[in-house]
N, C-alpha and C positions, 0 to 999 in steps of 0.2 A: 504494499499500499504506499502511496506517496505521502510525504510528510508536508507540513506547511513551509512556506518561504521558498526560496529559490532552489531549484534541483538542476543539475547539470544534465544535459541531454543523454549522456550514456547512463546515467543513474536512473533515469526515468524510462529508458528504452525497454527493459524487460516487463514492466507493468503494461506498457502499450502493447508490446508483441504479444503478450498472453491474451489480450482481448482482441487482437487482429485476426487470430485464426491462422490457417495454413496459407502460405504463400510461396511463390516460385523465386521471386526476386525481391530484395530490399534495396530501394535507392534511397541513399542518404548523404548528407554532406559531411565534411570533415569532423563536425562535432561529435559524430557516432564513431569515430574512428578508435576502436579498442579491440585488443585481441580477444577479450572475453566475450564481446558481443559477436564478433565474427564466428568464433567457435560455436556459440549457441545457435547462431543462424544456420551453420553448416549441419549441426546435429539434428536440427528440425527439418532438414532438407531444403532449405532456402539458400540462394546464392547471394552473398553481400556484394553490392554494387556501390562501394564506399571508397573514395579516394583516400590515400594516406596523408597524414599531416606532414609538413616540411621537416620537422625534427625527428622523423623516424630513421633509424639507422639503415633499415632495408626498405626499399620502395615497395609499395603495394601494387600488385596488379589487379586491374579491375576492368570491367566491360565499358570502355569510353564511349562507344556509340549509344549504348543503352543509358548511360549516365547523362548524355546531352539531353535526352528526352525529359529529363528532371525538371528543366526550366517551366514547362507547362503546368506542372503541379504547383510551383512556385508562383506562376502568374495566376492561378485560380484563386490561391490564398490572397494574393494581393489584391485582386478584384474583389473578393468578399470583404477585404479591410476597408474598402471604399465606403462601405456601410458603416456609419458611426456606432450603430448599436452593437455591431458584431465586433468592431475593432476595440471598444471600450469595455465591452461585457457589462452592460447596464444591468442585466438580469441576474438576480442572485440564484435562481433555481436553475439547474441544468436542463430540465425539460423546456423551460421558457427560452433559455438561450438557444437550444437546438431548434426550436420552432423559429427563432428569429433568424438563424443560419439558413434553415429551409427557405423561408420567405425571400431572403437575400440572393440565395442560390437561383431561385425560380426567376427573380427579376433580373439578375445579372447575366444568366446564361440561357434563359428561355425566352424572355420577351425581347 
């Protein structure tokens, strides 16, 4: 379970992945570059598509063409954050926030 306060990406990843279910690939940025996370993804049958940090002693090989598609995901989040209610998380209840995200998604990508 996540604790209150700021939590690094790598520490929050196991809880998120547990809820995500089965996947073939995981595209993530350098914030998720950790040997433990890579190992757990491979054990679960997923291929990590995560570039290595610059300070690594050994360079990490990853699927560069697949990683280039990650910008589409980032663009979608940026578009959703154009909606003030989503960007600032006005709603205290998760169900209300999710409803706001659903409405923002319908407006941003459907209309």
